[in-house]
C-alpha positions as MATLAB code, in Angstrom:
seq = 'MKYSILLVVFVLLCTVTGRAQNIETPADVAAPPQEAICTDSGLCSKVLTVGTGDAHPDAWDKVTVHYSGWTTDGQLFDSSLKRGQPATFPLNRVIPGWTEGVQLMVVGEKRRFWIPVELAYNNMPGKPAGMLVFDIELVEIQDQPAPPPPPPTPKDVAGPPEDSQKTASGLATKVLSPGVGTAHPKADSKVTVHYSGWTTDGKLFDSSVARGEPITFPLNRVIPGWTEGVQLMVAGEKRRLWIPEDLAYKGAPGAPAGMLVFDIELISFE';
ca = [
       2.153   -2.871    1.342;
       1.608   -1.926   -1.782;
      -1.545   -3.931   -2.552;
      -3.703   -4.473    0.485;
      -6.601   -6.923    0.486;
      -8.917   -3.929    0.345;
      -6.783   -2.390   -2.442;
      -6.412    0.952   -0.689;
      -3.782    2.716   -2.743;
      -3.597    6.360   -1.676;
      -5.800    7.641    1.180;
      -5.109   11.085    2.585;
      -6.876   11.832    5.883;
      -7.699   15.499    6.373;
      -7.030   16.704    9.897;
      -6.968   20.486   10.235;
      -9.184   23.141    8.709;
      -8.029   26.464    7.311;
      -8.385   28.904    4.446;
      -8.136   27.743    0.831;
      -5.465   29.203   -1.474;
      -5.143   29.804   -5.182;
      -2.591   27.432   -6.705;
      -0.284   28.455   -9.553;
       1.129   25.843  -11.915;
       4.953   25.630  -11.670;
       6.848   26.779  -14.749;
       8.935   23.567  -14.721;
       6.018   21.137  -14.395;
       6.726   19.428  -17.758;
      10.088   17.919  -16.720;
      12.690   18.161  -13.951;
      15.148   21.043  -14.468;
      18.926   20.649  -14.525;
      19.281   21.650  -10.880;
      16.956   18.867   -9.719;
      18.572   15.982   -7.868;
      17.557   12.485   -8.989;
      17.797    9.216   -7.064;
      18.572    5.751   -8.427;
      14.839    5.014   -8.603;
      14.267    7.898  -11.042;
      12.640   10.223   -8.492;
      13.763   13.828   -8.992;
      13.331   16.745   -6.601;
      14.498   20.220   -5.704;
      14.187   22.118   -2.422;
      11.919   25.159   -2.612;
      12.089   26.209    1.055;
      14.688   25.021    3.566;
      13.347   23.357    6.719;
      14.710   23.158   10.252;
      16.549   20.450   12.152;
      17.984   17.226   10.833;
      15.236   14.687   11.656;
      13.770   12.825    8.693;
      10.646   10.637    8.810;
      10.958    6.882    8.483;
       8.763    4.973    6.037;
       6.472    3.778    8.851;
       5.982    7.192   10.481;
       2.865    9.334   10.176;
       3.391   12.697    8.517;
       1.310   15.846    8.183;
       1.807   17.701    4.908;
       0.458   20.358    2.625;
       0.713   19.409   -1.028;
      -0.400   20.118   -4.581;
      -0.161   17.727   -7.524;
      -0.064   18.343  -11.280;
       0.162   16.261  -14.417;
       2.977   17.278  -16.784;
       0.554   19.270  -18.962;
      -0.021   21.589  -15.998;
      -3.372   20.251  -14.823;
      -3.862   20.499  -11.049;
      -5.531   17.252   -9.926;
      -5.306   17.517   -6.133;
      -4.292   20.051   -3.505;
      -4.609   20.261    0.261;
      -3.955   23.997   -0.054;
      -6.977   24.422   -2.281;
      -9.067   22.639    0.371;
      -7.439   24.749    3.078;
      -6.467   21.761    5.212;
      -3.317   19.620    5.489;
      -3.361   15.838    5.341;
      -2.019   13.247    7.797;
      -1.247    9.657    6.798;
       1.235    6.793    7.331;
       4.091    7.331    4.894;
       4.129    3.669    3.838;
       0.492    3.780    2.717;
       0.926    6.082   -0.275;
       2.486    5.893   -3.741;
       6.167    4.811   -3.758;
       7.390    8.211   -4.940;
       5.864    9.836   -1.855;
       7.225    7.184    0.498;
      10.736    7.670   -0.865;
      10.596   11.414   -1.370;
       9.163   12.620    1.937;
      11.880   10.672    3.766;
      14.370   13.104    2.213;
      12.691   16.057    3.950;
      12.813   17.763    7.357;
      10.016   19.653    9.126;
       9.309   23.021    7.547;
      10.862   22.059    4.237;
       9.020   22.499    0.966;
      10.182   20.425   -1.985;
       9.074   19.815   -5.568;
       9.026   16.213   -6.812;
       8.917   14.807  -10.326;
       7.620   11.274   -9.803;
       7.969    8.842  -12.739;
       4.902    6.813  -13.639;
       6.329    3.614  -12.092;
       6.601    5.363   -8.704;
       3.204    7.045   -9.051;
      -0.047    5.297  -10.027;
       1.531    3.243  -12.842;
      -1.329    4.273  -15.155;
      -3.944    2.687  -12.889;
      -7.455    3.348  -14.262;
      -9.138    6.289  -12.570;
      -5.852    7.773  -11.307;
      -3.688   10.557  -12.795;
      -1.530    9.077  -15.579;
       2.131    9.423  -16.451;
       4.783   11.303  -14.514;
       3.344   13.476  -11.742;
       4.669   16.634  -10.102;
       4.046   17.417   -6.431;
       4.930   20.378   -4.254;
       5.065   19.034   -0.690;
       5.547   20.916    2.575;
       6.376   18.701    5.563;
       4.453   20.154    8.498;
       4.928   17.486   11.176;
       6.430   14.036   11.808;
       4.711   11.649   14.218;
       7.249    8.984   15.152;
       5.816    5.475   15.111;
       7.422    2.212   16.309;
       9.211    0.267   13.599;
       7.125   -2.614   12.209;
       8.326   -6.202   12.670;
      10.518   -7.684    9.935;
       8.704   -9.143    6.910;
       7.967  -12.882    7.016;
      10.325  -15.185    5.076;
       9.239  -16.435    1.660;
       7.835  -19.998    1.793;
       9.946  -22.626    0.028;
       6.876  -23.959   -1.820;
       5.683  -20.562   -3.071;
       6.094  -21.553   -6.753;
       3.280  -24.114   -6.627;
       1.212  -26.285   -4.279;
       3.068  -29.358   -2.942;
       1.745  -32.909   -3.197;
       0.461  -32.876    0.379;
      -1.773  -29.837   -0.236;
      -5.553  -30.237   -0.398;
      -7.293  -29.107   -3.573;
     -10.910  -28.070   -4.023;
     -13.072  -28.320   -7.134;
     -12.483  -24.613   -7.862;
      -8.718  -25.099   -8.156;
      -7.858  -23.640   -4.761;
      -5.039  -25.510   -2.979;
      -4.425  -25.267    0.764;
      -2.241  -26.714    3.480;
      -2.672  -26.417    7.260;
       0.444  -24.942    8.872;
      -0.843  -24.761   12.465;
      -4.087  -26.332   13.723;
      -6.706  -24.197   15.413;
      -9.262  -24.943   18.097;
     -12.890  -26.020   17.934;
     -14.979  -27.097   14.950;
     -16.780  -23.881   14.004;
     -15.987  -22.344   10.611;
     -16.771  -18.834    9.368;
     -19.422  -18.417    6.700;
     -19.160  -16.369    3.512;
     -20.900  -13.415    5.174;
     -18.913  -13.622    8.432;
     -16.685  -10.811    9.619;
     -13.190  -12.187   10.180;
     -10.019  -10.909   11.837;
      -6.809  -12.272   10.341;
      -3.089  -11.866   10.014;
      -1.821  -12.603    6.519;
       1.088  -12.345    4.102;
       0.890  -12.643    0.324;
       3.495  -13.576   -2.292;
       3.631  -13.934   -6.052;
       4.951  -17.270   -7.305;
       8.417  -15.764   -7.899;
       8.686  -15.158   -4.151;
       7.905  -11.426   -4.058;
       6.067  -10.318   -0.912;
       3.410   -7.827   -2.049;
       1.379   -7.369    1.132;
       1.542   -8.391    4.787;
      -0.424   -7.422    7.881;
       2.353   -9.167    9.840;
       4.928   -6.704    8.494;
       2.617   -3.808    9.377;
       2.181   -5.183   12.890;
      -1.623   -5.036   12.840;
      -4.292   -7.607   11.905;
      -7.150   -6.710    9.575;
     -10.906   -7.196    9.985;
     -13.317   -7.384    7.041;
     -16.459   -9.130    5.758;
     -15.363  -12.393    4.129;
     -17.568  -11.819    1.076;
     -15.813   -8.505    0.278;
     -12.438   -9.938   -0.762;
     -11.085  -12.058   -3.626;
     -12.955  -15.350   -4.205;
      -9.982  -17.482   -3.128;
     -10.053  -15.835    0.278;
     -13.819  -16.177    0.617;
     -13.586  -19.899   -0.118;
     -10.339  -20.636    1.698;
     -10.980  -18.937    5.017;
     -14.272  -20.832    5.350;
     -12.181  -24.012    5.596;
     -10.463  -22.706    8.730;
     -11.193  -22.614   12.459;
     -10.149  -19.957   14.964;
      -6.430  -20.042   15.744;
      -5.595  -21.971   12.574;
      -2.849  -20.913   10.193;
      -3.123  -22.119    6.594;
      -1.283  -21.568    3.303;
      -3.433  -20.936    0.223;
      -2.359  -21.233   -3.422;
      -4.981  -19.150   -5.220;
      -5.256  -19.453   -9.036;
      -5.574  -16.211  -10.965;
      -9.284  -16.663  -11.692;
      -9.904  -16.776   -7.922;
      -7.524  -13.876   -7.238;
      -7.412  -10.507   -9.027;
      -8.175  -11.877  -12.517;
      -5.654   -9.643  -14.224;
      -7.042   -6.405  -12.742;
      -4.717   -3.470  -13.576;
      -2.462   -2.519  -10.682;
      -3.089   -5.758   -8.754;
      -0.703   -8.716   -8.375;
      -0.948  -11.025  -11.391;
      -1.084  -14.798  -11.746;
      -1.462  -17.355   -8.999;
      -0.961  -15.901   -5.523;
       0.158  -17.542   -2.290;
      -1.153  -16.424    1.101;
      -0.338  -17.492    4.635;
      -3.440  -16.703    6.703;
      -3.977  -16.941   10.443;
      -7.643  -16.807   11.449;
      -7.666  -14.927   14.744;
     -11.437  -14.700   15.227;
     -14.755  -14.403   13.389;
     -18.333  -13.416   14.044;
];
């Protein structure tokens, strides 16, 4: 998931308290040195301290780490060491460079990463810009069950078919599976749903189905196309929505652009 409905991009959950440390800026923070190893994605790293064992985390596992992060001009922008407490989080809920890089590590290992902008925050407003450098120590791996496979891309993802229903706002929908009853959620209802979202070129950008867990949220706290579309549904119903850009993310930096397509299953509401 790289763009959830709530647009949570990088949340680190602090779990253990300790003593803060002074953090020195690495001498090679400006660019990866010759001895760094780079992957096909452009991620570069070098091992600072060798770990133990041969077990590596999977992308869906939870990991506990200590870390410090710098911009290439040497500015420290975040550090669990400075706070004196490590962080625990699902490895597939952070920036792509972290998801890829930490999978290269074993417990006890400390590694320095040079993460290109495309694998970091991609110049998202309010986040550190450009290539970022992280020193990461992998403290613990918590094995988690593998998520289910991602849903297949709909054949009509490029645009709404003739049998879709269109509203005055430009939203198009089509019922995939009928629900039960006649009650519909309201704009201020709290709903629980499973969903998957695609761009019109067929790229899956987010899916609660792939994560194996539904999501619950107030219906008036999401994009307008969701607020309108889910009110058309009843419990148990599954519906496909073609949401025009002005009812989606409206060109917001870092969010999926253009018309978006969502398959939504309304599990319950209150």
